[in-house]
Each structure stands twice: as structure tokens, then as C-alpha cells.
N, C-alpha and C positions, 0 to 999 in steps of 0.2 A: 369438607370431608377429607379425611386422610387418604392419601394414595396408597393402595395396596403394595406391599413389598414382595413382589413376586420373583422376577428374574434380575432384579437390579443388584449389582454388587455393593455391598455396604462399604462405605469409606470410613476411615478412622484408624486408631492405633490398633485395635483388635479387629482386623478386617475379616468379614465373613465370606465364605465361598459363594460364588454365583449360584443361584438355585434355578431349578427346572421343575415345572409341574409334573406330577406323576403321569397325568394323561399324555403329556407330550413325550415322556419317557417311553411309553408303551407304543405310541404312534411311530416314533423314531426308530425303535429297535425291532418292531414287528412282533413283539411277545404279547401273550394274553394276560388279562388281569389275574387269572387263576395261576398261570405259571409264575408270574411275578411274585405273588404272595407265597407260592410254594417255595420258591427260592429264599424268600425271607424266612419262612418257618424253619427251613433247613440250615439257617445260619450263613447263607451265602451273601445276604444283604444286611448289614447291621441295622438293628432297631434305631439306633441314634441317628441314622441318616434321614429319618422321616421327620419332617417339620410341618407342623400345622400352622397355616396362616389364614388370616381374614382376607377375602377378596370381595369384588363387587357382587359375585354370585353366592357368597357364603364362605364357609370353611373349605379350604383345599390343602392337599398334601403336596409338599415340595421336597426335592432332594438336592444334594450338592451335585451340580451339573457334571463337572469333570469326573468325580468319583464314580457316580452311578453309571454313566455311559461307558467308562473304561471297565467297570466291574462286569457289566452285562456283556460286553464284547469278549471279555476273558471267559465267562461262563459259557457262552455260546461256542467258543473255540475248544473248550475242554469237555463239554457234556457228552459228546459222542464217544469219547474214549474212557472217561472216568465216571463213576457213579456220583450223585450229588453229595453223598457222605464223604467221599474222597476229596471232592473239590472243596467242600466245606473245611476239611482239615488243612488243605493247602492254603486257604485264605484266612484261617483263624490266626490271630496274633499269638496263640499259645505255641510254644516250641514242641515239636514232636519228642516223645520220650525215648526214641531209639537212639543207639549208639552207632557211629559210622567209622569204618576202617579207613586208613589213609588211601587205599586203592580207590575206594568209592568217592572220597573227597576229590581226588585228582581226576578220576574218569568222568563222574556224573556232574560235578559242580565246576570242573575245569580249573581248579586251583593249581597253579604251577609250582614246581619244586622250590623256587626261591622264596615264594610267599609261605609256603608250608614250613620251610626251614626257619625263617625269621620268626614265624609264630612259635614254633618249638622252642627257639632260643629265648624268647621273651618270657613265655609262660612256663617252661619246663614241662609241658604236657605232652604225652604220647597217645598214639591211638589205642583203642577207639575214641573218637571224639564225640562230645555232646553236640546236639544241633546248635546251641548257642555259640559254641566254638567254631563250627563250620561257618556259621553266619559271619562271625568276626573276620574269619579268613576271606570270606567273599568281599567284605567291605574293604579289606586291605588290597585285595586284588582289583577291585574297582578303582581304587586310588592309583594303583600301578598302571592300569589301562589309560588313565588320564594323564600319565606322565610324572606322577609324583615319585620322589626318591624313596629308597627304603627307610630312611630315617622317619619320613612322614607316615609310612605304614605303621611303624612302631608307635608313634605318637597317637595314631588313631586307635590302635589296639588298646593302649593303656587307657585312653579316654573311654572307650566302650566298656572295658573291664570295670572301670571305676564307677561309671554312671548307671550301667545295667538297663538302659533303656532300649527302645526300638520294638519291644513286644507289646506295643500299646496300639490298639486298632484305631483309636480316634485322634491320635497325635501324629502330626506329619513331621517326624523327626528327620533332620538333615544333618549329615556329617560333613563339616566344611574344613577345607584346607586353605589357609590364608598365609601370606608372607609379607613381612615388613622388614626393611633394611636386610634383605636376604636371609631373615631368620623365619623358618616356617612355624606355624602354630595351628592347632586344631581346635575346633569348637563344635558343640553339639547343641542344636536349638531348632525348634519349629521355625520355618521360614518367616512368617509374619512377625515374629518377635525378635529376630536377630538384629542386633545393633553392633556393627563392626567398626573398628578404628577406620576413619575415612582415608588415612594414609596407607592402609593395608591393601593388598591386592588378592583377590580370590584366585586360587590356583586349581581347585578341584572341589567337587561336591558329590555326595552320594545320598540319594533319597532312600531312607532305610526301609520304608513300608514296601515300596516296589521291589527293592532288593530282597526282602524277606519272602515275598510272594515267588520271585523267580527261583530262589534257592529251594523253596519247598517243592516247586514243580519239577526242578531237575532231580530232586531226590525221590520223587514219587515213584518212578519206574523201578526203583530198587525193590519194590513189593511185587514184582511180576509174577512171582510164584503163587500169590494169593489170588483166588478166583475173583474175577471182576464181574459184577452183576450187569454191567453194561454190555458185556461181550457174549454172555451165554444165559440161557434160561428164559423165563417168561415172567414179566412183571407188569402189573397194573397199578398205576399211581393215580389215585383219584383225589382232587382237591376241590373243596367247596368254600367259596369266599363270597359273601354278599350276593347270592343268587347266581354266581358264576361257577360252572363246573368244567373242569379240564380232566380229560382222561389221557394218559400217556401209555403206550404199550411197546415194550421193548422185545423184539423177536430175537431168536438165536441168530 
């Protein structure tokens, strides 16, 4: 009999993430079945994370361990301050449609003047900035924080402009800065698929999906003037999934 592939990490060229049973996710995080599937319906947990596998007891649902536990911790941290709809927007790979003035980029995202000026010099763009542009600046700033020189920021920006990736929920894109013979170069690839020159040295890396979520959360408070349903009013949210019923009541 074949051994069930439950929590074993797959080995090989295309390495799969370590999986965790849905039941264990609920036990470890203390959330209910109904709450878990409500978050799924709201778009907080991607459908593609759910993997059906055969086990000794029949069919069972698994999820990528690191991703799901990190996502649930983040939702639990945010849900008392934001509505589920707002959190879904933060976590969505889709960029917000709003434009952001330079003051917001500096104040909320923390982009320093030297990064902002380098971005302007390379792109010729002036405020207000699209979210994609704010995200690129944040990637440049992350390289700066890791000690990369301004020339590397520019290389990273041009790479992101050319390839246009990072707004893809299921691909773990990483922006890499390498150096060989004192010459820096930048590449963009999902970590399991990267094959770098063995004589090159990694100088910095930016995990773009996590950066995307951080930037969205930093910009979320710019909508403070919009009424927040989590802070006022009265709401009853009823979820029914496979005989489980959860009721949440938010009081003023």
C-alpha cells in the first residue's frame, strides 16, 4: 500500500511545500470550522491552497503549512481593527486602484527621500503614484535596508518594471541581489527554481509577496475617513458549512 503523502516535504526539482491537515490547522489556531470557511469565502484564504489527498481514513484536506499558519496569524491580528472585506483587499494580489501622493508614500510606507529621488530620476514619474510604483519603491528601500548601494536599487527597479511580476498570489517571487567579481546583478525568480552562478555571492533578497502585504497594510489607514464596520454599528454574520453554524456579533 502506498504511504499517504500528508505532512512530508516532497523532494525533487520542483519541491512542494510542507502540508498540514486542515483539522490540525483548526486545532493549532483555535478557530472554528465555520470561521475558517467564512474567511475562505471572503477571499482571505486562497482556494488553490486547499489540496485533497488520500489518507488511511479516506480523503482529507491539506494546506501549505507555513503559508496557512502565517495567514491565520495575520488575520487574527487584523480582524479586530478591520472588516473582513478590508483585510481581503490587503491580502489580495490585485493592486489598489487609488493614487498616492509623495507625502503618504514617505509618511505611511516609510520611503526615505533618497529612494524616492532615485525612483523619480529613473522613471521620470512624479506624484501621485500608482500602487505598483509605491511597491517598487518599497522593494528598493528593502534593498537599502540590507546594505545594497543605490546602483543596486536602480537595477532592481528596472527589473521589476520590465518583468511586471509580484502581483501573483500563488508564485513566491523573490528579488535577489547577487555579486560576482564586485559586479552586482539582480534576478527575479521563485526560490525553488533559482539556479545562480556558484561563484556569485548573495547580497540581499526581498520576498515580494510578504512585502506586498506589508505595503498594503501600511496604506490601509489612509482610508480613516471611511466608516469602519468593525468599529461601529451592529452586524450579525452567520455561516453555515457542513452542519457547522457560526455566529459573530460586532457591538459598537
